[in-house]
C-alpha angles and dihedrals in degrees: 000000000000116000111246090242089067098040092112089064092058095078092133090220130107131177113266110215126198115276120258123248089234092058093050093045092053096041098047101027094241122151110250093236089058094058124097110205104205102151106081106048092238127167112268091212096050125229128350105272090222091053092047091055092047092050091053091052092046092053088080089065100052092109088066128076113247124232104282094227095043087238096178092051093046089050092051092049092046092051091048094054103027094249129132108259089232087066092063129082121190130209142184090266125334088276091070090052089053090054091049090050094054093047094046102046108028127059124206111296092014115135122253114192124216142148122261115260099032142149098303096227093069088064097035094051092044092051094046091052092049094250122139117246113214115198132208113197118229124234134235112330087003097296104178092229093210095190089065091045091054091047089054089047091057095040100047099029093209123201090227129027114195119207119180119203113211090022118239122248098014102040090224117151133239108212123237088243091056093048087053090049091053093048091049094045097045115111115245091259095053124098113204109217111196109196109206100172091137100028096118091070092059091068086216111074115175110153098096089047089063096053097093090052097052124043089188093062126097121178123210122204138168139206091212098091122035091018093049097229101125093130093048094057108222124160138145147194120220133188140160087227112078090196087072093052105043097063090052092050090051095054100037119105106274099241100023093145120060129210094263094046092053095045093045091047093050091052096038097051088063098045095106092158093060092047093048092050091049095047093048091054094045093050092049093047092046088061092041096054091044089058093045092052093055088081094060121100100190099043137049133191112233103233129232105048115157093178137081089264138048139195121255113206117212105225100175108093094215092060132069135185098262093048092049091043091056093043089053091052090056087056094049098258121126119199134150120270108230092215087072089064115072110234095023098082131193100306101073143068125193109223129187123232108234142148119327095255089060094043089052092048090051094050092044089052092052090049089053093048095049090053094056 
C-alpha cells in the first residue's frame, strides 16, 4: 500500500512514446529501410550539421563539469531572440522545463489549466506534483474554442495556463489575437505558458515577439524538432520577466545540461539553413499527404495542422485506432495510437509529416487496410 504522503505519485499513467524502428523491425521481421517512423515527430533530415560538429568537439570535455546555468547556451538563445540571457532557463528537453514550471509556480491543489486533449506531460506532471489539472474541451475538428478557455481562466483562476501552439496532438493553431486575449484576461496570479515546440512549422512564429508586452507570459521551445536534436535533449523557457525565470533556475537540477548538450544547443540554435530546409519539406509534404488522403474512404485527415504531424480520423465504423495502429505496424508504418492520449479516444491516429517515400508508404498501407 502506498503511504498517503506519496499518493500523488500513484497516478497510474505514464507517457507513451512512439515505438522505435528497431522494435518494429525485430517484432515483425521487416527490414529497417522499409520502416516509416511516423510516431515521434522527428526531423527527417537528422540533426543540425553544425550541432553535430560541436557535439563531437565537446566530447573531449566530458570529464569536466559544465556551467551549471548553461550560460553559453542562454547567451546564444538570448542573442537569437533579443532577450537578456538572464531571462532564459534551459532544460534537458522542453519537458524538463515544463516540470520546473509546475513545481515553481503551482502549490499542491492549485489549478493548472490546459486543453483536452493536450500534451500528456502537462497533466502527468501536474498530477504527480499534487496539482489539479483543469480541462477545457476542444470543439469540432479540435477547434481550441478560446472563449471557453478564457471563461475557465476567469472561473478557476489557475496558477498556470498552458497554451500549445501548434496544439499537440491535433496541430491546430491558436491565433496571435487569442494568445493576446489570454494574456490580457489572465488573473494576476496566473502564468501563461505558451508551448511552441512545433512553432517553426507554422511559418509564422509570434510568441516570443509578445514577451515584452506581457510580463505574465513565458514561452517554451525545444531543439528536438526543427533542429533535429531530440536525442540530445535541449529545451528552454524564455520571458521578458525575470521573476518568472529565477524560481525555475533555483529549483532545477544543478547540472541538468551536459557539455555536449550545451555545445550542440549553441551551434544548433543558429543553424538557420538546416531549419529552413526542414520546414520547407514539411510544409510541402503536409500538403502532399493531404491531397493523397482525399482518395481514402475509411480515413480522413483532420484539417488545419500547422505542425509536423496531423490527426487521421478513422471514419469506418468497423475500425478503431488500436486495430489500425497494429495493422500499420505489420506494414512497417509507426504512428501514435490516439487511445494512448486521454481525450482523443479510439477514432484517431497522430501521424508525422515526413519525406514523400514515407507519406506514400503510409497512404498505401491505409488503402490496404480499408480493403480488408
